[in-house]
C-alpha positions in Angstrom: 156.2 54.6 73.9 154.0 51.5 74.6 150.7 51.7 76.4 152.0 50.5 79.7 154.8 53.0 79.8 152.4 55.8 78.9 150.0 54.8 81.6 152.8 54.8 84.2 154.0 58.2 83.1 150.4 59.6 83.3 150.0 58.2 86.9 153.5 59.6 87.8 152.4 63.0 86.7 149.2 62.7 88.6 150.9 61.7 91.8 153.4 64.5 91.5 150.5 66.9 91.2 148.9 65.3 94.2 152.0 65.8 96.3 152.1 69.4 95.2 148.4 69.9 95.9 148.6 68.3 99.4 151.7 70.4 100.2 150.0 73.6 99.2 147.0 72.8 101.4 149.1 71.8 104.4 151.2 74.9 104.0 148.1 77.1 103.8 146.5 75.5 106.9 149.7 75.8 109.0 150.4 79.3 107.9 146.8 80.6 108.6 145.5 78.3 111.4 146.2 80.8 114.2 144.5 83.7 112.2 141.6 81.9 110.6 138.6 81.9 112.8 136.4 78.8 112.6 132.8 79.7 111.7 129.5 78.6 113.1 129.1 75.3 111.2 132.8 74.4 111.5 132.5 74.7 115.3 129.3 72.6 115.3 130.9 69.8 113.2 133.9 69.7 115.6 131.6 69.7 118.6 129.4 66.9 117.1 132.6 64.8 116.5 133.8 65.5 120.1 130.4 64.4 121.4 130.9 61.0 119.8 134.2 60.5 121.6 133.1 62.1 124.9 135.4 65.2 124.9 132.9 68.0 123.9 132.4 70.9 126.3 129.5 72.1 124.2 126.4 70.2 123.1 125.1 72.1 120.0 121.7 71.6 118.5 121.8 68.9 115.9 121.3 70.7 112.6 123.6 68.7 110.3 123.6 65.2 108.9 125.9 62.7 110.7 128.4 61.3 108.2 131.0 64.0 108.3 131.0 64.4 112.1 131.3 60.6 112.3 134.3 60.7 110.1 135.9 63.4 112.2 135.2 61.4 115.4 137.1 58.4 113.9 140.0 60.6 112.9 140.0 62.3 116.4 140.1 58.8 118.0 143.3 58.0 116.0 145.2 61.3 115.8 143.8 63.3 118.7 141.1 65.9 119.1 142.1 69.3 117.8 141.0 71.9 115.3 144.2 71.4 113.3 143.4 67.6 112.9 139.9 68.5 111.8 141.2 71.0 109.2 143.8 68.5 107.8 141.1 65.8 107.6 138.9 68.2 105.6 141.9 68.9 103.3 142.6 65.2 102.9 139.0 64.5 101.9 139.2 67.2 99.3 142.4 65.8 97.8 140.9 62.3 97.6 138.2 63.8 95.4 140.8 64.3 92.7 141.4 60.5 92.3 138.0 59.4 90.9 137.7 62.7 89.0 141.1 62.0 87.3 140.2 58.4 86.4 136.8 59.5 85.0 138.3 62.3 82.9 141.0 60.0 81.5 138.5 57.4 80.5 135.9 59.8 79.0 138.3 62.4 77.5 142.0 61.6 77.2 145.3 61.6 79.1 146.1 65.3 78.5 142.6 66.5 79.7 142.9 64.3 82.8 146.3 65.8 83.8 145.0 69.3 83.1 142.0 68.7 85.2 144.1 67.4 88.1 146.3 70.5 87.9 143.3 72.8 87.9 141.8 70.9 90.9 144.9 71.0 93.0 145.9 74.6 92.2 142.4 76.3 92.1 142.4 79.1 94.8 138.7 78.5 95.6 139.4 74.9 96.6 142.7 75.6 98.3 141.0 78.3 100.4 138.1 76.0 101.3 140.5 73.3 102.6 141.0 75.1 105.9 137.3 75.2 106.8 135.8 72.2 108.5 132.7 71.6 106.4 130.8 68.7 104.9 130.9 69.9 101.4 134.2 68.3 100.5 133.0 64.9 101.6 129.8 65.4 99.5 132.0 66.3 96.5 134.1 63.2 96.9 130.9 61.0 96.9 129.6 62.7 93.8 133.0 62.1 92.1 132.7 58.5 93.0 129.2 58.5 91.3 130.9 59.6 88.1 133.4 56.7 88.3 130.6 54.1 89.0 128.8 55.5 85.9 131.6 54.1 83.7 130.3 50.6 84.3 127.7 48.9 82.2 124.2 50.1 83.0 122.2 47.6 85.0 120.8 46.8 88.4 124.1 46.4 90.3 125.4 49.8 89.0 122.1 51.4 89.9 122.2 49.9 93.3 125.7 51.2 94.0 124.7 54.6 92.7 121.6 54.7 94.9 123.7 53.7 97.9 126.2 56.5 97.2 123.3 59.0 96.8 122.1 57.8 100.3 125.6 58.5 101.7 125.4 62.0 100.1 122.1 62.4 101.9 123.8 61.3 105.2 126.3 64.1 104.5 124.1 67.0 103.3 120.3 67.3 103.5 120.0 68.0 99.7 121.6 64.7 98.8 118.4 63.1 97.3 118.3 65.8 94.5 121.4 64.3 93.0 119.5 61.0 92.7 117.0 62.9 90.6 119.7 64.0 88.2 121.0 60.5 87.9 117.5 59.1 87.2 117.0 61.6 84.4 120.4 60.8 82.9 119.5 57.1 83.0 116.2 57.7 81.1 117.6 59.9 78.3 120.9 58.1 77.7 121.8 57.3 74.1 123.3 53.9 74.9 122.3 51.2 74.9 120.2 51.6 71.8 117.9 49.3 69.9 114.7 47.4 70.9 116.2 46.2 74.2 117.4 49.5 75.4 114.7 50.0 78.1 115.4 46.8 80.0 118.8 47.8 81.4 117.5 51.3 82.1 114.6 49.9 84.1 116.9 47.7 86.1 119.3 50.6 86.7 116.4 52.8 88.0 115.2 50.0 90.2 118.6 49.5 91.6 119.0 53.3 92.1 115.8 53.4 94.1 116.5 50.3 96.2 120.1 51.5 97.0 118.9 54.9 98.1 116.1 53.4 100.2 118.6 51.0 101.9 120.9 53.8 103.1 118.6 56.9 103.1 115.7 54.9 104.4 117.6 53.7 107.4 118.5 57.4 108.1 114.9 58.3 107.9 114.0 55.6 110.4 116.8 57.0 112.7 115.3 60.5 112.4 111.8 59.1 113.2 113.1 57.4 116.4 115.2 60.5 117.4 112.5 63.1 116.8 109.3 61.2 117.2 108.0 62.0 113.8 108.8 61.6 110.1 111.2 64.3 109.0 113.7 64.5 106.2 116.4 66.4 108.0 117.2 67.9 111.4 117.0 71.3 109.5 113.4 70.6 108.6 112.0 73.4 110.7 114.3 75.9 109.1 113.5 74.5 105.6 109.8 74.8 106.2 110.2 78.4 107.4 112.1 79.2 104.3 109.5 77.6 102.0 106.6 79.3 103.8 108.3 82.7 104.1 107.4 85.0 107.0 107.5 88.5 108.4 111.2 88.5 108.7 111.8 86.9 105.2 112.5 89.6 102.6 111.8 87.2 99.8 108.5 85.4 100.6 108.0 83.8 97.2 109.9 80.8 95.9 110.4 82.2 92.4 111.9 85.4 93.7 114.0 83.6 96.2 115.3 81.4 93.4 116.2 84.4 91.3 118.0 86.1 94.2 120.0 83.0 95.1 120.9 82.4 91.4 122.1 86.0 91.1 124.2 85.6 94.3 125.9 82.5 93.0 126.5 83.8 89.5 127.7 87.2 90.3 129.4 86.7 93.7 130.4 83.2 94.5 131.1 81.6 91.1 133.7 84.2 90.1 135.4 83.6 93.4 135.4 79.9 93.1 136.5 79.8 89.4 138.1 82.8 87.8 136.2 84.4 84.9 139.2 83.7 82.7 138.8 79.9 83.4 135.1 80.1 82.8 135.9 81.1 79.2 137.3 77.7 78.7 134.0 76.0 79.2 132.5 76.9 75.9 135.8 76.1 74.2 135.4 72.6 75.7 131.8 72.2 74.7 131.7 73.6 71.2 132.9 72.4 67.8 134.0 68.9 68.7 132.5 65.6 67.7 131.6 63.1 70.5 131.0 59.4 70.5 127.6 58.3 72.0 129.4 56.9 75.0 131.2 60.2 75.8 128.0 62.2 75.1 126.1 60.1 77.7 128.9 60.6 80.2 128.9 64.4 79.7 125.1 64.6 79.9 125.3 62.6 83.1 127.9 65.0 84.5 125.8 68.0 83.5 122.7 66.7 85.1 124.5 65.7 88.2 126.0 69.1 88.6 122.8 70.8 87.5 120.8 69.1 90.2 122.3 71.8 92.5 119.7 74.1 90.9 117.0 72.3 92.8 118.4 73.7 96.0 118.0 77.4 95.0 114.3 77.7 96.1 115.0 76.4 99.6 118.4 78.1 100.3 117.9 80.8 102.9 121.4 82.2 103.0 123.4 81.4 99.8 127.0 80.7 100.7 130.1 80.1 98.5 130.9 76.8 100.3 127.7 75.2 98.9 129.3 75.4 95.4 132.2 73.3 96.6 129.9 70.3 96.3 129.6 70.6 92.5 132.7 72.7 91.6 135.0 69.6 91.0 132.4 68.3 88.6 132.9 71.3 86.3 136.7 71.0 86.2 136.9 68.3 83.6 135.5 70.8 81.1 138.0 73.4 82.3 140.8 70.9 81.9 139.6 69.9 78.5 139.5 73.6 77.5 143.1 74.0 78.6 144.1 70.8 76.7 142.3 71.9 73.5 143.8 75.4 73.7 147.3 73.9 74.1 146.7 71.5 71.1 145.4 74.4 68.9 148.3 76.7 69.6 150.8 73.7 69.4 149.6 73.1 65.8 150.4 76.7 64.8 153.3 77.8 67.0 154.8 75.0 69.1 157.0 77.4 71.1 154.0 79.4 72.3 151.8 76.6 73.4 153.0 75.9 76.9 153.9 79.6 77.7 150.4 80.7 76.7 148.6 78.0 78.7 150.7 78.7 81.8 150.2 82.4 81.4 146.4 81.9 81.2 146.5 79.7 84.3 148.5 82.3 86.3 146.3 85.2 85.1 143.3 83.3 86.4 144.8 82.1 89.7 147.3 84.7 91.0 144.9 87.5 91.8 142.9 85.1 94.0 146.1 83.9 95.8 147.1 87.5 96.4 143.8 88.3 97.9 143.9 85.1 100.0 147.3 86.2 101.4 146.0 89.6 102.3 144.1 91.0 105.2 140.7 89.9 104.0 141.4 86.2 104.2 139.1 83.6 102.6 136.4 84.8 100.2 136.4 88.3 101.5 136.2 87.4 105.1 138.5 89.0 107.6 140.9 87.2 109.8 139.0 88.7 112.8 141.8 89.2 115.3 139.2 90.7 117.6 137.4 87.4 118.1 140.6 85.5 118.7 141.7 88.1 121.3 138.4 87.9 123.0 138.8 84.1 123.3 142.3 84.5 124.7 141.1 87.1 127.2 138.4 84.8 128.5 140.8 81.8 128.8 143.2 84.0 130.8 140.5 85.5 133.1 138.1 82.7 133.7 138.0 79.3 135.2 137.6 76.1 133.1 134.2 75.6 134.7 132.8 79.0 133.7 130.1 79.2 131.1 129.8 81.7 128.2 126.7 83.3 126.9 126.8 84.7 123.3 125.0 85.2 120.1 127.2 82.8 118.0 129.4 79.7 118.1 132.8 81.0 117.1 133.2 83.1 120.3 132.5 80.1 122.5 134.7 77.8 120.5 137.7 80.2 120.7 137.2 80.7 124.5 137.4 76.9 125.1 134.6 77.1 127.7 131.1 75.7 128.0 128.2 77.5 126.5 125.3 78.8 128.5 122.3 78.5 126.2 118.9 80.1 126.5 115.9 78.7 124.6 115.0 80.8 121.5 111.4 81.3 122.7 112.7 82.6 126.0 115.1 85.0 124.3 112.3 86.2 122.1 110.2 87.1 125.2 112.9 89.0 127.0 112.4 92.7 126.8 114.8 94.3 129.3 118.5 94.0 130.0 117.7 93.1 133.6 115.6 90.1 132.5 118.4 89.1 130.1 121.1 89.2 132.8 118.8 87.2 135.2 118.2 84.6 132.6 121.9 84.1 131.7 122.9 84.0 135.3 120.2 81.4 136.0 121.7 79.4 133.1 125.1 79.6 134.8 126.8 82.2 132.5 129.7 84.1 133.9 130.5 86.1 130.7 128.5 87.5 127.8 130.1 88.0 124.4 128.6 90.3 121.7 130.2 90.6 118.2 129.4 93.2 115.6 130.7 90.9 112.9 128.0 88.4 113.7 125.2 90.4 115.2 122.6 88.3 117.1 119.2 87.9 115.7 117.5 88.2 119.1 116.2 91.8 119.6 117.4 92.3 123.2 120.9 91.1 122.4 121.0 93.3 119.2 119.9 96.3 121.3 122.7 95.7 123.8 125.2 95.3 121.0 124.2 98.6 119.5 124.2 100.4 122.8 127.5 98.9 123.8 126.6 98.6 127.5 124.7 96.6 130.0 122.8 98.6 132.7 123.5 97.4 136.2 127.0 96.0 135.6 130.4 97.4 135.0 131.6 98.4 131.5 132.9 95.6 129.2 135.9 93.8 130.6 137.1 93.4 127.0 136.5 95.7 124.1 138.2 95.6 120.7 137.4 97.4 117.5 134.1 98.8 118.8 131.9 100.5 116.1 134.2 99.4 113.3 131.9 96.6 112.1 134.1 94.0 113.6 134.0 94.9 117.3 133.8 92.5 120.2 132.6 93.1 123.7 132.9 90.8 126.7 130.9 91.5 129.8 131.6 89.9 133.2 128.2 89.0 134.6 129.6 88.2 138.0 129.5 85.0 140.1 
């Protein structure tokens, strides 16, 4: 078979896997959309996108970078404003990530590794599960995969400038974006190629381009934040980040080293096994060890390792580690998993051709099927429940309230599901409220008709937490809606009166 025919066959296999991967994600979303409750950040992203097209009932605090909500708003303007459209958009962005990842793997490794990597990407339960949630992590992963692809070009100012601009876009997507620029800069300095006396000139030009590209995109964002907030800040989350760095009375891990260790333990023992089966992790050393590498491939793999390893810089400032943060770098690890599959197949093929494919398929199924079984069960995504109580509470409010009524609550999911406006109280006011009567007066003054309390997401405010534990509000009738009370997932809805 000539080279052209081989390339066509390889692309045909990739597009067939792409169709399969897209079909799995669409089927997953359609099958679970009515049961799967959108979580706080998902609700905020949708609200931020709706604000841009003028259809939002809620105006949430701006705690997220703007690129992903902007993308959602563009899609909403074309296809309509709905949670289903937002979820399909997120799944589409995730599937796009496979394209630069496939091309990079093919160029750096080989055809078989590229196909195996695409298969793992599209069928990995952790990624399939994350496709239903409306988060910015898949867009950040797509941009990092594009960084890999740009890195195949000859090192110089233009490549560095494009890389810096993409790092700036990652910064516009997630606040930790600049740390990936640090990983790229280190990879540029320690690269093996080019060698010789003139090796530092292209590296210096690449570093200069990286810095200027980031300053062009990221610098404009910093100016925007300066104009919006009246001071120089690096993220809308800066107040939260500073609180995490300084620690406090409510912070159980006040020191950075201890917080880093706690977060690393959470990722290694809880989230990484969920995102990538331990059976598949065993393929990583198989991919790394006992194989000769050309200088060019070594540079690319070191660059990949440093880019993914830049995630470690976020451990000291992560207040609540979450599995979805790993989605940013998880695709970057899959070429090694794919290469491990390919090497395993080649090794068995040389000894027993009839066992090669059955063994690889059996290993893939053993790594993935238990996760799919759990996803299909009652616990839903990554150990979370489907939370019918929250959905029933939202349906009850929609049936028993007017569209103009406002909702007070301790979280975003409840208001999102009720499709009503939110009655918000300033956090400093909530902190000062000490009695139920003061709380009711404050919520009524803010226009709230209903108050929702959820055991699954207990509020941080002491007075709301007290009412949640007591299950009642003095001075008003018992809850108009109560489901699953004292099961750990209970929801109460109180009618505060007109």
